[in-house]
Structures are given as structure tokens and as C-alpha cells.
C-alpha positions in Angstrom: 21.1 -15.7 -2.1 17.8 -16.5 -3.7 14.7 -14.8 -2.5 11.8 -16.5 -4.4 9.1 -15.0 -2.2 10.2 -11.4 -2.8 7.9 -9.7 -5.3 8.7 -6.6 -7.3 5.6 -4.7 -8.5 5.8 -1.9 -11.0 2.7 0.2 -11.4 2.1 1.5 -14.9 5.8 1.7 -15.8 6.4 4.0 -18.7 9.8 3.1 -20.0 10.9 -0.2 -21.6 14.5 0.5 -20.7 13.6 0.9 -17.0 11.7 -2.4 -17.1 14.7 -4.2 -18.5 17.0 -2.5 -16.0 14.7 -3.7 -13.1 15.0 -7.2 -14.4 18.7 -7.0 -14.3 18.7 -5.7 -10.7 16.4 -8.4 -9.6 18.6 -11.1 -11.0 21.6 -9.4 -9.3 20.0 -9.8 -5.9 18.2 -13.1 -6.2 14.6 -11.9 -6.8 12.6 -13.4 -9.7 8.9 -12.5 -9.2 8.1 -9.5 -11.3 4.6 -8.1 -11.7 3.6 -5.3 -14.0 0.4 -3.4 -13.4 -1.0 -1.9 -16.6 2.4 -1.2 -18.3 2.3 1.8 -20.6 4.8 0.3 -23.0 5.5 -3.1 -24.4 7.5 -4.9 -21.6 8.7 -7.5 -24.0 10.1 -5.0 -26.5 13.6 -5.1 -27.9 14.6 -2.1 -25.7 13.5 -4.0 -22.6 15.4 -7.1 -23.6 18.6 -5.1 -24.4 18.6 -3.6 -20.9 17.8 -6.9 -19.2 20.7 -8.7 -20.9 20.9 -12.2 -19.3 17.9 -11.4 -17.1 15.5 -11.4 -20.0 14.1 -14.6 -18.7 12.4 -12.5 -16.0 10.6 -10.6 -18.7 9.3 -13.9 -20.1 7.9 -14.9 -16.7 6.6 -11.4 -15.6 3.0 -11.4 -14.5 0.8 -8.8 -16.1 -2.0 -7.5 -13.8 -4.9 -5.1 -14.3 -4.8 -3.7 -10.8 -2.5 -3.3 -7.8 -5.0 -5.3 -5.8 -4.6 -8.2 -8.2 -0.8 -8.0 -8.0 -0.8 -8.0 -4.2 -3.6 -10.5 -3.6 -1.3 -13.4 -2.5 1.2 -11.2 -0.7 1.4 -11.3 3.1 3.1 -8.0 3.3 3.9 -5.1 1.0 5.9 -1.9 1.0 4.8 1.1 -1.1 7.6 3.4 -2.1 7.1 7.2 -2.0 9.3 10.3 -1.5 6.4 12.6 -0.6 5.1 13.2 2.9 1.7 14.5 3.9 -1.6 14.0 5.5 -1.9 10.3 4.7 1.8 9.6 4.4 3.3 9.0 7.7 5.3 6.4 9.6 7.9 5.7 6.8 10.5 3.0 6.9 13.9 3.3 5.1 15.1 0.4 3.0 17.2 -1.1 5.8 14.3 -1.1 8.3 11.9 -2.6 5.7 14.5 -5.3 4.9 14.9 -6.3 8.6 11.1 -6.6 8.9 10.5 -8.3 5.5 13.3 -10.9 5.8 11.5 -12.4 8.9 8.5 -13.0 6.7 10.1 -14.2 3.4 10.5 -17.9 4.4 6.7 -18.2 4.8 4.9 -15.6 2.7 5.3 -13.4 -0.3 6.5 -9.9 0.4 6.1 -7.2 -2.3 8.1 -4.0 -3.0 5.8 -1.6 -4.9 7.1 1.1 -7.2 5.1 3.8 -9.0 5.2 5.6 -12.3 8.4 7.2 -13.4 6.8 10.7 -13.6 4.3 10.7 -10.8 4.8 7.8 -8.4 2.1 6.0 -6.5 -1.3 7.6 -5.8 -2.6 7.8 -2.3 -5.2 5.1 -3.1 -2.4 2.8 -4.3 -0.3 3.4 -1.2 -3.4 2.4 0.8 -3.1 -1.1 -0.8 0.3 -1.4 0.8 0.8 -2.5 4.4 3.8 -0.2 5.0 5.3 2.9 3.4 9.0 3.0 2.4 11.1 6.0 1.4 14.7 6.3 0.3 16.4 9.3 2.0 17.9 11.6 -0.7 19.0 15.2 -1.0 15.9 17.4 -0.8 17.1 19.6 -3.7 16.8 16.6 -6.1 14.9 13.9 -4.2 13.6 11.7 -7.1 15.4 8.5 -8.1 15.2 6.8 -11.4 12.8 3.8 -11.2 15.5 1.1 -11.7 17.8 2.9 -9.2 15.1 2.9 -6.5 14.5 -0.8 -7.1 18.2 -1.5 -6.9 18.6 0.3 -3.6 15.7 -1.6 -2.0 16.8 -5.0 -3.4 20.4 -4.4 -2.2 19.2 -3.9 1.4 16.9 -7.0 1.2 19.8 -9.1 0.0 22.3 -7.7 2.5 20.0 -8.3 5.5 19.0 -11.8 4.2 22.7 -12.8 4.0 23.2 -11.7 7.6 20.3 -13.3 9.5 22.1 -12.8 12.9 21.2 -9.1 12.5 17.5 -9.8 12.2 15.4 -9.8 15.3 12.5 -12.2 14.8 9.5 -10.6 16.5 6.9 -13.1 15.6 6.4 -16.3 13.8 2.8 -15.4 12.8 1.9 -15.7 9.2 0.1 -12.5 8.1 -3.1 -12.4 6.2 -2.9 -12.1 2.5 -3.5 -8.9 0.6 -6.8 -10.3 -0.7 -8.0 -11.0 2.8 -7.1 -7.5 4.0 -8.7 -5.7 1.1 -11.9 -7.7 1.6 -11.8 -6.7 5.3 -11.4 -3.0 4.5 -14.1 -3.1 1.8 -16.5 -4.7 4.3 -15.5 -2.2 7.0 -16.1 0.7 4.7 -19.5 -0.6 3.6 -20.8 -1.0 7.1 -19.4 2.3 8.5 -20.8 4.2 5.5 -24.2 2.6 5.7 -24.4 3.3 9.5 -23.6 7.0 8.9 -20.2 6.9 10.7 -18.3 8.0 7.6 -18.6 11.4 6.0 -20.5 10.7 2.7 -18.6 13.5 1.0 -15.2 12.0 2.0 -15.7 8.5 3.3 -12.0 7.6 2.7 -10.7 10.2 5.2 -11.1 8.0 8.2 -10.5 4.8 6.2 -6.9 5.9 5.6 -6.5 5.9 9.4 -8.2 2.6 9.9 -6.0 1.0 7.3 -2.8 2.2 8.9 -4.0 1.1 12.4 -4.8 -2.4 11.3 -1.8 -2.7 9.0 0.4 -2.0 12.0 -1.2 -4.9 13.8 -0.1 -7.4 11.2 -3.4 -9.4 11.4 -3.3 -13.0 10.5 -6.1 -14.9 8.7 -7.9 -15.9 11.9 -7.9 -12.3 13.2 -9.3 -11.1 9.8 -12.1 -13.6 10.1 -12.9 -12.3 13.6 -13.0 -8.7 12.4 -15.2 -9.7 9.4 -17.6 -11.4 11.9 -17.7 -8.2 14.0 -18.7 -6.2 10.9 -21.2 -8.7 9.8 -22.8 -8.4 13.3 -22.7 -4.6 13.2 -24.3 -4.7 9.7 -27.0 -7.0 11.0 -27.7 -4.6 13.9 -27.9 -1.7 11.5 -30.4 -3.5 9.3 -32.4 -4.5 12.4 -32.5 -0.9 13.7 -33.1 0.6 10.3 -29.9 2.7 10.3 -29.3 4.2 6.9 -26.7 7.0 7.0 -29.0 9.1 9.2 -26.6 9.8 12.1 -24.2 11.9 10.0 -26.9 14.1 8.5 -29.1 14.4 11.5 -29.4 17.9 12.9 -29.0 18.8 16.5 -25.6 17.1 17.1 -27.0 13.6 16.8 -23.9 12.2 15.1 -22.3 8.9 15.9 -19.3 9.5 18.1 -18.3 12.8 19.7 -19.8 15.9 18.1 -17.2 17.9 16.2 -14.6 15.3 16.8 -11.4 16.0 14.9 -8.6 13.7 13.9 -4.9 14.4 14.5 -4.6 16.0 11.1 -7.2 18.6 11.9 -9.8 17.1 9.5 -13.4 17.1 10.7 -14.8 13.6 11.3 -18.4 14.5 12.0 -20.0 18.0 11.8 -23.6 18.9 12.8 -25.9 20.7 10.4 -24.9 24.3 9.9 -21.2 23.7 9.9 -20.9 21.8 6.7 -19.8 18.3 5.8 -16.6 19.1 3.9 -13.3 17.9 5.2 -10.5 20.3 5.9 -9.2 21.8 2.7 -5.8 21.1 1.2 -5.2 17.6 0.1 -6.4 15.7 -2.9 -7.4 12.2 -1.9 -6.3 10.3 -5.0 -4.3 12.5 -7.2 -0.8 12.0 -8.7 1.9 12.9 -6.3 4.7 14.0 -8.5 8.2 12.8 -8.5 10.1 9.8 -9.8 10.4 6.3 -8.6 11.2 7.2 -5.0 7.8 8.9 -4.4 
């Protein structure tokens, strides 16, 4: 069964053999849209072609992108793969769950499966670009999968579910907003919240991780994104009118926006009055490499 709207995105792939193997798996399961974000090797090399075999045509049509945002701009949904769990990595789907969800969207929008570097996976900031998180359950003593293996497992589940539509429960016929629209919304939201003093200037992305997951779960469509953008434009206008410029967060005497000393469900401080510091809870790098292989 062909799945022309299914997109496979490889972020900074490091092995030509893996790229070729991914092409072969894609052709096995009816996918044809390959996007490479800053490949670290020549994706058109002889090694890649040898591994792709009769799927080398996918190499010829692969789209080269300079950023993950560019690769996902026209996608209505995306699944970032990871094997690591932590502060900003919750609410995972396994491949079968992702397939059941994605197959309902594929007739109308592009859906992307996003895979990270062979040696370190996707960074937290890259997972933020994805609407959902996906993990492949493996033995904890050796959890990492080879990149091409991880792609094959996910594509197999997509193809299996697509061939058995009776198993799929269609929850909504709404067409979700594109990746470009959602990224513009989050950027607008971050700008307004930062300028109003709501976000911690030393770690503005702490709450943005939560906001992203909240809105991603909603599956906003284009009209709803425009409504949210209108709200933030109005809030920005009110901020300018009142002269708000990051004062609430730094103001002494507990004059912060929101509840004083409010803490999120991870234990991280959202707003702290003077004297208690403005540093988030210790422990997690916000945008470091996460270690592991393709299932990261």
C-alpha cells in the first residue's frame, strides 16, 4: 500500500549505509518522501546507493533541509522518536499507537516520522518541533536501535495499520494546522510572554515546553491557530499600552505575574521573588545531546 503523505525525516544522519538502508525500508512499506536535515555524509555516495539497491530513486528525490523546522513546515503532524525519558519527555506513544493516530490523517495531510543522529538522537529542542513523542520498547540493558532498524519498525506499523482500516477509530475529520503555522504560534507566544515578564528570563523555554505539549495535544487546526495568534496580538498590544517590559518577574515584594512561588509538576520554579533566585531547578540540560542510537 502506498503512503505518499508519510514523510521520513533524518536529522543529521552520520552514515551513508544507514541512509541507503532507510531508503530500502521506505520502498518496502510504500513511503517515498525522504527529507535529510544537514546530513553529515554524502547521501548520494556509492555506499548509500549500494545499500538502497532498487530504492536508489528515493535518494535522487530526497529533500535536503537546513533545519528541522524547514523539514516539517508543510506537515500536519509529526512524531519525534526517542528512547530517553525525563523532565520534558513524557506522554510517549509506541509505534502501533502512533500508526493508529497517523493513519487517520494521512489521506489529507503529511505526517512525519522524525529520527535523530545515530550517536546521540534528537535534542530536546528538536523534539519540541514534533507534535508527539514516539518510543520503541526495547530491553533496558541495550535499548538503542540502529537508525535503519528503528525506521523499519515504525514504517512496518504504519503499513500494517493502513492495510487494516477497520482497526482504526477515526476520532476527527479536522485537518490539523501545518508545522509552519504551529511554530509561528509558539514563537509569537514566547515573544509576548517573555516581554510581559511571565517567563523566567534565565530559562524562558521551561514553561514553553509545557505550553507546546498542551497545545500539541489539542490538535489545533488553522482557524484555531489564527484565533490564538489574535489573542497574543491583543495581549502584546495591551502590554505596549501599559508599558509592561519584563518588570513583573524581577519586581521585588512578590509582585510576579501568577501565583507567587508557583511550581510546575516537575518541581521547577516558575516565578520566584527577589531573594530566592531566578534559576530553575537543577538537573536537566535544556538542549543537550541525549545519548543513544536511533530509538532515542
